[in-house]
C-alpha positions in Angstrom: 110.5 123.7 75.0 109.0 122.7 71.6 105.9 121.3 73.3 105.4 124.4 75.3 105.6 126.6 72.2 103.1 124.3 70.4 100.7 124.6 73.3 100.6 128.4 72.7 100.6 128.2 68.9 96.8 128.9 68.7 96.7 131.4 71.6 96.7 131.3 75.4 93.1 130.0 75.9 94.0 126.2 76.1 97.0 126.6 78.5 95.1 129.1 80.6 92.1 126.7 81.0 94.5 123.9 81.9 96.2 126.0 84.5 92.8 126.9 86.0 91.9 123.2 86.3 95.1 122.5 88.3 94.1 125.3 90.8 90.4 124.4 91.0 88.8 122.2 93.7 88.0 118.7 92.5 84.6 118.6 94.1 85.5 115.6 96.4 88.0 114.7 99.0 90.7 112.1 98.4 89.5 110.2 101.5 86.1 109.7 99.8 87.4 107.6 96.9 86.1 104.1 97.4 87.4 102.6 94.2 90.8 100.8 94.2 93.5 103.2 92.9 96.9 102.4 91.6 99.5 105.2 91.7 102.6 104.9 89.6 105.3 107.5 89.7 109.0 107.6 88.8 111.2 109.0 91.6 112.9 111.2 88.9 109.7 112.7 87.7 110.2 116.5 87.2 106.6 117.0 85.8 104.7 116.0 88.9 106.1 116.5 92.4 106.8 113.3 94.2 105.0 114.9 97.2 101.7 114.7 95.1 102.0 111.0 94.6 102.9 110.4 98.2 99.9 112.5 99.4 97.5 110.6 97.1 98.9 107.3 98.3 98.4 108.4 101.9 94.9 109.9 101.6 93.2 107.5 99.2 91.9 104.6 101.3 92.3 101.8 98.6 95.5 103.1 97.0 98.4 101.0 96.1 101.5 103.1 95.3 104.4 102.2 93.0 107.3 104.6 93.3 109.9 103.5 90.8 113.6 104.4 91.3 115.5 105.7 88.3 112.4 106.6 86.3 110.9 109.9 85.2 107.5 111.0 84.1 107.5 109.3 80.7 110.3 106.8 81.0 108.1 105.0 83.6 105.6 104.1 80.9 108.2 103.2 78.4 110.2 100.9 80.8 107.3 99.6 82.9 104.3 99.9 80.7 103.4 96.2 80.8 103.5 96.2 84.6 101.3 99.3 84.7 98.8 97.8 82.3 98.8 94.5 84.2 98.1 96.4 87.4 95.2 98.2 85.8 93.7 95.0 84.5 94.0 93.5 87.9 92.2 96.5 89.5 89.4 96.4 86.8 88.5 92.7 87.5 
């Protein structure tokens, strides 16, 4: 609640712009992504629907998905941050 209030502290322009980005076309199809992609999502995530992560994993050709039981949106990074970073370093090389 406090973060939501903070996002509106200087008006509605920022949150309105962000909402518009979520609803706008990206300008490419997921199937067109040629770069390896690593998807990490906690199965208890209430910020991003699990269906989004599963869709991305299904449609992005070079995607590797990690759906972690018992983790939420932020706890995933706190509890598995080293694995996420190691995965990103492996993709980058």
